[in-house]
C-alpha positions as CSV (number, residue, x, y, z in Angstrom):
1,M,-0.1,0.3,-0.3
2,S,1.5,3.5,-1.0
3,R,2.3,5.9,1.6
4,P,-0.4,9.3,1.7
5,R,1.1,12.0,0.6
6,I,1.3,15.4,2.4
7,V,2.2,18.7,1.5
8,I,3.3,21.8,3.6
9,V,3.0,25.2,2.2
10,G,5.5,27.9,4.4
11,A,7.8,27.4,7.1
12,G,6.9,30.0,9.3
13,F,5.9,29.5,13.0
14,A,2.7,27.4,11.8
15,G,4.1,25.2,8.9
16,Y,7.5,24.6,10.7
17,R,5.5,23.1,13.6
18,A,3.1,21.2,11.6
19,A,6.0,19.6,9.7
20,R,7.7,18.5,13.0
21,T,4.7,17.4,14.5
22,L,4.0,15.1,11.2
23,S,7.5,13.9,11.1
24,R,7.2,12.8,14.7
25,Q,3.5,11.2,14.3
26,T,3.6,9.2,11.3
27,R,7.3,8.0,11.8
28,G,7.5,7.1,7.8
29,R,4.6,6.1,7.1
30,A,3.8,9.2,4.8
31,H,5.6,11.2,2.3
32,I,5.6,15.0,3.7
33,T,6.8,17.3,1.8
34,L,7.8,20.9,2.9
35,L,7.2,23.7,0.3
36,N,9.5,27.5,1.4
37,P,11.2,30.0,-0.5
38,T,14.3,29.6,2.0
39,D,15.8,26.4,3.9
40,Y,15.5,27.9,7.0
41,F,12.7,28.7,9.7
42,L,12.9,32.0,11.3
43,Y,12.4,33.3,14.7
44,V,10.8,36.6,13.5
45,P,10.7,38.2,17.1
46,L,14.5,38.6,17.2
47,L,14.8,40.3,14.0
48,P,15.0,43.9,15.5
49,Q,18.0,42.6,17.5
50,V,19.6,42.0,14.1
51,A,19.1,45.1,12.6
52,A,20.6,46.8,16.0
53,G,23.4,44.5,15.7
54,V,22.7,42.7,18.9
55,L,22.8,39.3,17.4
56,E,23.8,37.6,13.9
57,P,21.6,37.0,10.9
58,R,22.4,32.9,11.3
59,R,21.3,33.1,14.8
60,V,17.6,33.8,14.5
61,T,17.7,30.8,11.3
62,V,17.1,27.5,12.1
63,S,17.9,24.7,9.2
64,L,14.9,23.2,7.7
65,S,17.0,20.2,6.8
66,D,18.5,19.6,9.9
67,T,15.8,19.6,12.2
68,L,13.0,18.2,10.0
69,P,13.6,14.0,10.1
70,D,11.5,12.3,7.4
71,V,10.8,15.8,5.7
72,R,11.3,16.2,2.2
73,L,12.6,19.9,1.5
74,V,11.7,21.5,-1.5
75,L,12.5,25.6,-2.7
76,G,9.9,27.3,-4.4
77,E,6.9,29.4,-4.0
78,A,3.4,28.4,-4.5
79,D,1.9,30.1,-7.6
80,R,-1.1,28.1,-8.2
81,I,-3.2,25.5,-6.5
82,D,-5.7,23.1,-8.2
83,L,-7.9,21.8,-5.6
84,D,-9.8,19.1,-7.9
85,G,-6.9,18.0,-9.4
86,R,-4.9,17.8,-5.8
87,T,-2.0,19.7,-7.5
88,L,0.4,22.5,-6.2
89,H,2.3,24.4,-9.0
90,Y,5.3,26.5,-7.9
91,T,8.5,28.0,-9.3
92,G,11.7,27.3,-8.0
93,P,14.6,29.8,-6.6
94,E,15.8,29.4,-10.4
95,G,12.8,30.0,-12.5
96,D,11.9,26.6,-13.0
97,G,8.4,25.3,-12.5
98,G,7.2,22.2,-11.0
99,T,4.1,20.2,-9.7
100,L,3.3,18.3,-6.4
101,S,0.7,16.0,-5.7
102,Y,-0.6,15.5,-2.2
103,D,-3.4,13.8,-0.6
104,R,-3.6,16.3,2.0
105,L,-2.5,19.8,1.9
106,V,-1.3,22.3,4.9
107,L,-1.4,25.8,3.9
108,A,0.7,27.9,6.3
109,A,2.1,30.6,4.0
110,G,1.9,33.2,6.5
111,S,1.7,36.8,5.5
112,V,3.5,39.6,4.1
113,N,3.6,43.5,4.8
114,K,0.1,45.5,4.8
115,L,-0.3,48.8,2.6
116,L,-2.2,51.1,2.8
117,P,-3.3,54.1,0.1
118,I,-0.6,56.9,1.4
119,P,1.4,58.7,-1.7
120,G,4.9,57.3,-2.0
121,V,4.7,54.5,0.4
122,A,5.9,52.0,-1.4
123,E,8.5,54.0,-3.4
124,H,10.0,55.4,-0.2
125,A,9.4,52.8,2.8
126,H,10.8,49.8,3.4
127,G,8.7,46.6,5.8
128,F,10.2,44.6,8.2
129,R,9.0,41.0,8.1
130,G,12.2,39.0,6.5
131,L,16.0,38.6,7.1
132,P,17.4,40.6,4.0
133,E,15.3,43.8,5.4
134,A,16.9,43.5,8.7
135,L,20.2,43.6,6.8
136,Y,19.5,46.2,4.9
137,L,18.0,48.4,8.1
138,R,21.3,48.1,9.7
139,D,23.4,48.7,7.0
140,H,21.2,51.9,6.3
141,V,20.9,53.2,9.6
142,T,24.7,53.0,10.0
143,R,25.1,54.6,6.9
144,Q,23.4,57.2,7.4
145,V,25.0,58.0,11.0
146,E,28.4,57.7,9.5
147,L,27.3,59.9,6.4
148,A,25.9,62.8,8.8
149,A,28.9,62.7,10.7
150,A,30.8,63.9,8.1
151,A,27.9,66.6,6.5
152,E,28.9,69.9,6.5
153,D,25.5,71.1,6.3
154,P,23.2,71.1,9.8
155,K,20.4,70.5,7.9
156,T,21.7,67.5,6.4
157,C,23.0,65.9,9.2
158,A,19.9,66.2,10.9
159,A,17.7,64.7,8.1
160,R,20.4,61.6,8.3
161,C,20.0,60.9,11.6
162,T,16.0,61.1,12.0
163,F,14.7,57.8,11.5
164,V,10.5,57.2,11.3
165,V,9.1,54.2,12.3
166,V,5.4,53.9,11.7
167,G,3.3,51.8,13.6
168,A,3.8,51.2,17.2
169,G,2.9,48.0,17.7
170,Y,5.1,44.9,18.4
171,T,7.7,45.1,15.4
172,G,7.7,49.0,15.8
173,T,8.1,49.3,19.2
174,E,11.2,47.1,19.0
175,V,12.5,48.2,16.2
176,A,12.6,52.1,17.8
177,A,13.6,51.0,20.9
178,H,16.8,48.9,19.7
179,G,16.9,51.6,16.8
180,Q,17.7,54.2,19.4
181,M,20.4,52.7,21.5
182,F,22.1,51.0,18.3
183,T,22.7,54.8,17.0
184,D,23.4,56.5,20.3
185,A,26.6,53.9,20.6
186,Q,27.7,54.7,17.0
187,V,27.6,58.8,17.5
188,R,30.1,57.9,20.7
189,K,32.7,56.8,17.7
190,H,31.4,59.2,15.0
191,P,30.2,62.1,16.9
192,L,28.1,64.8,14.9
193,R,27.8,68.2,14.8
194,Q,27.7,70.0,18.9
195,G,24.4,69.7,20.4
196,M,23.0,67.1,17.7
197,R,21.7,63.4,17.8
198,P,20.3,60.7,16.4
199,R,16.2,60.8,16.5
200,W,13.9,58.1,16.2
201,I,10.3,58.9,15.8
202,L,7.6,56.5,16.5
203,L,3.8,57.4,14.8
204,D,0.5,55.3,14.9
205,V,-3.0,56.5,14.6
206,A,-4.0,54.2,18.1
207,P,-3.9,56.3,21.0
208,R,-1.1,54.5,23.0
209,V,2.1,52.9,22.6
210,L,1.2,48.8,22.2
211,P,-2.3,49.0,21.9
212,E,-3.0,45.0,21.8
213,M,-1.6,44.8,25.1
214,D,-2.6,45.6,28.9
215,G,-2.3,49.2,29.9
216,K,0.4,48.6,32.4
217,L,2.5,46.9,29.7
218,S,1.9,49.6,27.5
219,S,2.6,52.8,30.1
220,T,5.9,50.7,30.8
221,A,7.0,50.4,26.6
222,D,6.0,54.1,26.5
223,R,7.8,55.0,29.3
224,V,11.6,53.5,28.4
225,L,10.9,54.6,24.7
226,R,10.6,58.5,26.0
227,Q,13.7,58.1,28.3
228,R,15.5,57.0,25.8
229,G,15.0,60.0,23.7
230,V,12.5,58.0,20.9
231,D,9.8,60.8,19.8
232,V,6.6,58.8,20.4
233,R,3.6,60.5,18.8
234,M,0.4,58.7,18.9
235,G,-2.6,59.6,16.9
236,T,-0.2,60.8,13.9
237,S,0.6,58.6,11.3
238,V,2.4,59.4,7.5
239,K,-0.3,61.5,5.0
240,E,2.5,61.4,2.3
241,A,6.1,60.1,1.7
242,T,8.4,61.8,-0.6
243,P,12.8,61.4,-1.1
244,D,13.5,64.1,1.4
245,G,10.9,63.0,4.3
246,V,7.4,62.5,5.2
247,V,4.3,64.7,5.8
248,L,2.5,63.8,9.0
249,T,-1.3,63.9,9.4
250,D,-1.0,66.9,11.6
251,G,0.2,68.7,8.7
252,A,4.0,68.8,9.6
253,F,7.0,67.4,7.7
254,V,9.7,65.5,8.7
255,E,13.1,65.9,6.8
256,T,14.4,62.2,6.7
257,R,16.0,59.7,4.6
258,T,14.1,56.5,6.7
259,L,10.9,55.4,6.7
260,V,10.4,52.1,8.3
261,W,6.9,50.7,8.0
262,C,5.7,48.3,10.5
263,V,1.8,48.9,10.5
264,G,0.8,45.3,10.7
265,V,0.6,42.4,8.0
266,R,-1.6,40.9,5.7
267,P,-2.6,37.4,4.8
268,D,-0.2,36.0,2.1
269,P,-2.4,36.4,-1.2
270,L,-1.9,32.9,-2.0
271,V,-5.3,31.8,-0.1
272,E,-7.1,34.5,-2.1
273,S,-6.6,32.8,-5.6
274,L,-8.7,30.0,-4.4
275,G,-12.0,31.1,-4.8
276,L,-12.8,29.7,-1.4
277,P,-14.8,31.7,1.8
278,M,-12.6,34.4,3.1
279,E,-12.9,36.6,6.4
280,K,-10.3,39.6,5.7
281,G,-8.4,37.9,3.3
282,R,-7.6,34.9,5.5
283,L,-9.0,31.6,4.5
284,L,-11.8,30.1,6.6
285,V,-11.7,27.2,8.4
286,D,-13.3,25.2,11.2
287,P,-12.3,24.7,14.7
288,N,-10.7,21.3,13.6
289,L,-8.3,23.7,11.0
290,Q,-10.2,21.9,8.1
291,V,-11.6,23.7,4.6
292,P,-15.4,22.9,4.9
293,G,-16.0,21.2,2.3
294,R,-13.0,20.5,1.4
295,P,-11.4,17.1,3.6
296,E,-7.9,17.4,2.2
297,L,-7.6,20.8,2.9
298,F,-6.2,22.4,6.3
299,A,-4.7,25.7,6.7
300,C,-3.2,27.5,10.0
301,G,-1.2,30.4,11.1
302,D,-1.5,34.1,9.0
303,V,-3.4,32.5,6.1
304,A,-6.4,30.8,8.4
305,A,-9.2,32.7,10.2
306,V,-9.6,30.2,13.2
307,P,-12.7,30.2,15.3
308,D,-11.9,31.3,18.5
309,L,-13.5,29.3,20.9
310,E,-12.5,31.2,23.9
311,K,-14.2,34.6,22.3
312,P,-17.7,33.2,20.4
313,G,-18.2,34.9,17.0
314,S,-14.5,36.1,16.7
315,Y,-11.1,34.9,14.9
316,T,-7.9,34.1,16.6
317,P,-5.6,37.0,16.3
318,M,-2.5,37.0,13.7
319,T,0.4,36.5,16.0
320,A,3.2,34.1,16.6
321,Q,1.8,32.4,19.8
322,H,-1.4,31.4,17.9
323,A,0.2,30.3,14.6
324,W,2.9,28.2,16.7
325,R,0.0,26.3,18.5
326,H,-1.9,26.1,15.1
327,G,1.0,23.9,13.5
328,K,0.3,21.1,16.4
329,V,-3.0,21.0,15.7
330,A,-3.3,20.8,12.2
331,A,-0.6,17.9,11.9
332,E,-2.3,16.2,14.5
333,N,-5.6,16.5,12.6
334,V,-4.0,15.7,9.7
335,A,-2.7,12.3,10.8
336,A,-5.9,11.5,12.1
337,S,-7.8,12.1,9.0
338,L,-5.0,9.6,7.4
339,G,-5.7,6.9,10.0
340,L,-2.2,7.9,11.4
341,G,-2.9,9.1,14.5
342,G,-5.6,9.6,17.4
343,E,-9.0,11.6,17.5
344,R,-9.3,15.0,15.8
345,K,-9.6,17.6,18.2
346,P,-10.7,21.4,18.0
347,Y,-7.7,24.2,18.6
348,R,-8.0,25.8,22.1
349,H,-5.7,28.1,23.3
350,R,-4.8,29.8,27.1
351,D,-2.9,33.3,26.6
352,L,0.1,32.8,28.4
353,G,0.8,36.4,27.9
354,F,2.9,38.5,25.8
355,V,6.5,40.0,26.3
356,V,8.3,42.9,24.2
357,D,12.0,43.6,24.5
358,L,13.1,47.4,24.6
359,G,16.7,46.8,24.4
360,G,19.3,46.4,27.2
361,A,18.0,45.3,30.4
362,K,14.6,47.1,29.4
363,A,11.4,45.1,28.6
364,A,7.6,44.8,29.0
365,A,6.3,41.3,29.9
366,N,2.7,40.1,31.5
367,P,3.6,35.9,31.7
368,L,0.3,34.3,32.8
369,G,-1.4,38.1,33.7
370,V,1.3,39.2,35.7
371,A,2.5,42.8,35.0
372,L,6.2,43.0,34.7
373,S,8.9,45.9,34.1
374,G,12.7,46.8,34.3
375,V,15.2,43.6,34.2
376,P,12.6,41.0,36.0
377,A,10.4,41.7,32.8
378,G,13.8,41.7,30.7
379,A,15.1,38.1,31.9
380,V,11.4,36.9,31.5
381,T,11.4,37.8,28.0
382,R,15.0,36.8,27.2
383,G,14.1,33.4,28.7
384,Y,10.9,32.8,26.9
385,H,12.7,33.4,23.8
386,L,15.3,30.6,24.2
387,A,12.4,28.4,25.0
388,A,10.5,29.1,22.0
389,M,13.3,28.9,19.8
390,P,13.9,25.5,18.0
391,G,17.9,26.0,17.8
392,N,20.6,27.9,18.1
393,R,19.6,28.6,21.9
394,V,23.5,28.5,23.0
395,R,24.5,30.8,20.2
396,V,22.2,33.6,20.6
397,A,22.7,33.4,24.4
398,A,26.5,34.0,23.5
399,D,25.8,37.0,21.6
400,W,23.7,38.5,24.2
401,L,26.5,38.1,26.8
402,L,29.0,39.4,23.9
403,D,26.9,42.9,23.4
404,A,26.6,42.7,27.6
405,V,30.4,43.3,27.1
406,L,31.6,44.4,24.0
407,P,30.8,47.5,22.4
408,R,28.6,46.9,19.2
409,Q,30.2,46.6,15.7
410,A,29.0,48.7,13.4
411,V,29.6,48.5,9.4
412,Q,28.1,48.4,6.3
413,L,28.7,45.0,4.5
414,G,26.5,45.8,1.7
415,L,24.9,42.7,1.3
416,V,21.7,43.7,0.6
417,R,20.5,47.3,-1.4
418,S,17.2,49.4,-1.4
419,W,16.1,47.9,-4.8
420,S,16.0,44.1,-3.3
421,V,13.6,44.7,-0.3
422,P,10.8,46.5,-1.9
423,L,8.0,47.1,0.4
424,D,5.3,45.9,-2.0
425,T,6.2,42.2,-2.5
426,S,4.9,38.9,-1.5
427,S,8.3,37.3,-0.8
428,P,9.5,39.5,2.0
429,E,11.9,36.4,3.3
430,V,13.5,36.6,-0.3
431,A,15.6,39.2,-1.6
432,R,15.8,40.6,-5.3
433,V,18.6,39.4,-7.1
434,P,20.1,40.6,-10.6
435,G,19.6,38.0,-13.2
436,G,17.7,36.2,-11.1
437,P,13.8,34.7,-11.8
438,G,11.5,37.4,-12.0
439,T,9.6,38.4,-8.3
440,R,5.9,37.4,-8.1
441,Q,3.9,40.4,-9.7
442,E,1.2,42.2,-7.6
443,A,-2.0,42.5,-9.2
444,S,-2.4,46.6,-8.2
445,A,-0.2,48.4,-6.2
446,R,-1.9,50.0,-2.9
447,S,0.5,53.0,-2.7
448,G,1.0,54.1,-6.4
449,P,3.3,52.4,-8.7
450,G,4.3,50.0,-6.0
451,A,6.8,48.7,-8.8
452,A,8.9,51.8,-8.6
453,V,11.3,51.2,-5.4
454,E,12.9,54.1,-4.5
455,A,16.9,53.5,-4.2
456,D,19.1,54.2,-0.8
457,T,21.2,55.7,-2.6
458,H,21.3,59.7,-4.3
459,D,24.0,62.1,-4.4
460,G,26.1,59.6,-6.6
461,G,25.9,56.5,-5.0
462,T,26.6,57.9,-1.1
463,G,23.1,58.5,0.6
464,T,19.7,58.2,0.5
465,G,19.2,62.2,-0.1
466,P,17.4,64.0,-2.6
467,G,19.9,64.7,-5.5
468,K,20.8,63.7,-9.1
469,G,22.0,60.2,-10.7
470,R,19.6,58.1,-8.7
471,A,21.3,54.8,-8.7
472,G,19.9,51.0,-8.4
473,D,16.2,51.9,-8.8
474,E,14.7,48.4,-9.8
475,P,12.8,48.6,-13.8
476,A,8.9,48.9,-13.4
477,K,7.5,45.9,-13.7
478,G,6.1,45.5,-17.3
479,Q,8.8,48.3,-18.1
480,P,12.1,47.5,-20.4
481,G,14.3,46.1,-18.0
482,S,11.7,44.1,-15.9
483,G,12.4,40.8,-17.6
484,V,8.7,40.0,-18.1
485,T,6.2,41.6,-20.4
486,L,2.4,41.2,-19.5
487,S,0.1,40.0,-22.1
488,G,-3.9,40.9,-22.8
489,S,-4.7,37.7,-21.0
490,G,-2.4,38.4,-17.9
491,A,0.4,35.8,-18.6
492,A,3.9,36.3,-18.1
493,E,6.2,36.1,-21.3
494,R,9.5,35.7,-21.9
495,R,11.2,38.6,-23.6
496,S,15.0,38.3,-25.3
497,E,18.2,39.1,-23.7
498,R,18.8,42.3,-25.9
499,E,15.3,43.8,-25.2
500,L,16.2,43.4,-21.5
501,A,19.6,45.3,-21.9
502,K,17.6,48.2,-23.3
503,G,16.0,50.7,-21.2
504,R,17.8,49.5,-18.4
505,P,20.7,51.3,-16.4
506,G,24.3,49.8,-17.4
507,G,22.5,47.9,-20.4
508,E,23.2,48.4,-23.9
509,P,22.8,51.7,-25.2
510,A,19.8,52.1,-27.8
511,G,21.6,52.1,-30.9
512,T,19.0,53.9,-33.2
513,W,17.8,56.6,-30.8
514,P,19.1,60.3,-30.8
515,A,20.6,61.3,-27.7
516,D,17.6,64.7,-27.8
517,E,14.4,62.5,-28.8
518,P,13.1,60.5,-25.7
519,A,11.3,57.2,-27.1
520,K,7.4,57.4,-27.3
521,G,6.4,55.0,-24.5
522,P,8.2,51.7,-23.4
523,L,9.8,49.5,-25.7
524,G,7.2,47.6,-27.6
525,G,4.1,49.6,-26.3
526,T,4.5,47.4,-23.4
527,Q,2.4,49.4,-20.6
528,A,3.5,48.7,-16.8
529,R,1.0,47.0,-14.8
530,S,1.9,49.8,-12.0
531,G,1.0,53.1,-13.6
532,P,-1.2,54.5,-16.0
533,A,-1.5,53.3,-18.9
534,D,-0.4,56.1,-21.2
535,E,2.1,56.9,-18.3
536,P,5.7,55.2,-18.9
537,A,7.4,55.4,-15.1
538,E,10.1,57.4,-14.3
539,G,13.4,57.1,-15.6
540,Q,12.3,54.7,-18.4
541,P,12.7,55.4,-22.0
542,G,9.5,57.8,-22.7
543,G,9.1,58.9,-19.3
544,E,10.8,61.7,-17.2
545,S,14.2,61.7,-18.0
546,A,16.6,60.1,-16.4
547,R,21.2,60.4,-16.3
548,N,22.3,58.0,-18.8
549,Q,18.9,57.1,-20.2
550,P,17.9,58.3,-23.7
551,G,16.1,61.0,-23.8
552,G,17.5,62.5,-20.4
553,E,20.6,64.2,-19.8
554,P,23.1,62.7,-21.8
555,A,26.6,60.9,-20.4
556,K,29.6,61.5,-21.0
557,N,31.1,59.9,-23.5
558,Q,27.1,59.2,-25.3
559,P,26.3,60.5,-27.9
560,G,25.1,64.2,-28.1
561,G,27.2,64.6,-24.7
562,E,30.5,66.0,-23.3
563,P,33.5,65.8,-26.0
564,A,34.8,62.3,-26.0
565,K,38.8,62.1,-25.6
566,N,40.6,61.4,-28.3
567,Q,38.4,63.1,-31.2
568,P,39.3,65.5,-33.5
569,G,39.0,68.9,-31.5
570,G,37.0,67.2,-28.6
571,E,34.4,67.2,-31.0
572,P,31.5,64.5,-29.7
573,A,31.5,61.7,-31.0
574,R,28.0,61.8,-33.0
575,N,26.5,58.7,-34.6
576,Q,28.8,56.3,-33.0
577,P,28.2,53.6,-30.6
578,A,29.2,54.3,-27.1
579,P,30.7,51.6,-25.1
580,A,27.9,50.3,-22.2
581,P,28.5,52.4,-18.9
582,R,30.2,50.3,-15.9
583,P,26.9,50.3,-13.4
584,P,26.8,51.9,-10.3
585,D,27.5,49.5,-7.1
586,D,23.8,49.7,-6.1
587,Q,22.2,48.7,-9.4
588,P,22.2,45.0,-10.5
589,P,24.0,44.4,-13.5
590,P,22.2,43.1,-16.6
591,G,21.5,39.5,-16.7
592,P,20.5,36.7,-18.8
593,D,16.6,36.3,-19.8
594,I,14.5,36.5,-16.6
595,A,12.5,33.9,-16.3
596,P,8.8,34.9,-14.7
597,G,7.8,34.3,-11.7
598,P,4.0,33.6,-10.6
599,V,1.6,36.1,-10.5
600,K,-0.3,36.6,-6.9
601,R,-2.9,38.9,-6.7
602,S,-3.0,42.0,-3.6
603,D,-5.5,41.4,-0.6
604,P,-6.9,43.2,1.4
605,P,-5.1,45.0,4.0
606,D,-5.9,43.8,7.1
607,D,-5.7,45.6,10.9
608,S,-3.9,43.0,12.9
609,A,-0.2,43.1,13.8
610,K,2.5,40.8,14.2
611,G,2.5,39.2,17.9
612,D,6.6,38.7,19.2
613,S,5.4,36.0,21.8
């Protein structure tokens, strides 16, 4: 008799726990396949400490292959599920597709950054859901402090050392608390102008910090933040984001080069494509975490609307604590449905409390309902994280000890650039790479042209201030250089290597276009999905002129530019092809054909925030 096939989508808190529980319960009596974009489980609650230089990135990751025996790991992202045929289609990390057949399917795809229709946010803000985003923020903050220390203009120095965090939930509060300590430590080594210090601003429309938590814990966190120097502004949010700063809802303009978006999460758009009953973007399931009418389909974690039996009529919130427990119950019920376990049981929970790490010895916690603050809360918080992590406990504890006795290392590694971690992505856990497979397309951007990601270096690639020569902007989706064009049916089509190079900074120059006449629209007449049909994206041929682009300011040694050396009389080398310029450091080099990625629709925003416990 053949063994049943179980496929789990996602290796977050719910998916990882489900895979581990099934591995132990089935004991080789079932084929278990785990589909995930990365080969590790990420312990998200400690990401702020990675961004602040307390922990090294590998400390918060746990190898899937090493910790999940009898589980087959498949790297990729699900893009289509055939419920009637019981097959799942996915795209691998190098653009190759594949199909998985199943007898039981567990959806635990997790969540992505929640977007709001605020102008400029998609272009100028960065989220905080994955390891690439944490690494980018650490490099970016370090760079801004170093550039501020060397700046001659006090106004520029102040703008570079102003960091705005939107969202005072678990993530935003911890990012602001750890960030203030991180930058204060940096300026002790790189003093700023006299009387100036880094400034962190925490914004939220809620009336208080940590609105999900008990009032005592909220007041404790608020007090610690203000004592540390964080500018806490409740009842205020961002009205518009620009390259120079943000316009707040109270009318004030804050000059800044850093906008961190921590307003909460939304379920992965994958579940919306199934056409099944939904609740605020989450797939409706019964108390057994099974989809009604689909005995082979289970869902858990942030993508599932699980009835809260302790509060009839409501659903469990999207927190790590619930996702971890969902995974265990879902696995037990899957095994029971296959005759490999005991009886099915509904999901019930008991609130164990919450913990929020505020950096150093400060924290806010209420284990089992007992409100704590100060050193006792810090000890409980770190003890809880060590107990909850499925691996790397000794290494994490060692990093905490070293951080307590040694100064932090603040250096720019330059491994993750701005264009690699756009806010409007369905894969925050995977950084975009040059020449790699096309990223998943969003059906609509909620904050304008979301594909046009603001580069993190202006002024010649040295910072994020306003200036000429923006380097490293990722081509807009559907524009030349994006790697895919969108046909009338919405399918992704492969483009030729020559077309990919044209219109891309650092790519092949357009040989037939005169330097003083921009092309009329995108190459091939393809329209960008992220903008109006007749309006090309900025920096693209036919759009607003960009340096080194046809129709923009001519580049040196390009036709129509400054006189080329070794030419008679210093005359410009007109009508002569110019060599391709060397791409800037922050820009991906032109790569080979880019395979189209799976197309996934955006989903409505959800008001839930990430749980850190």
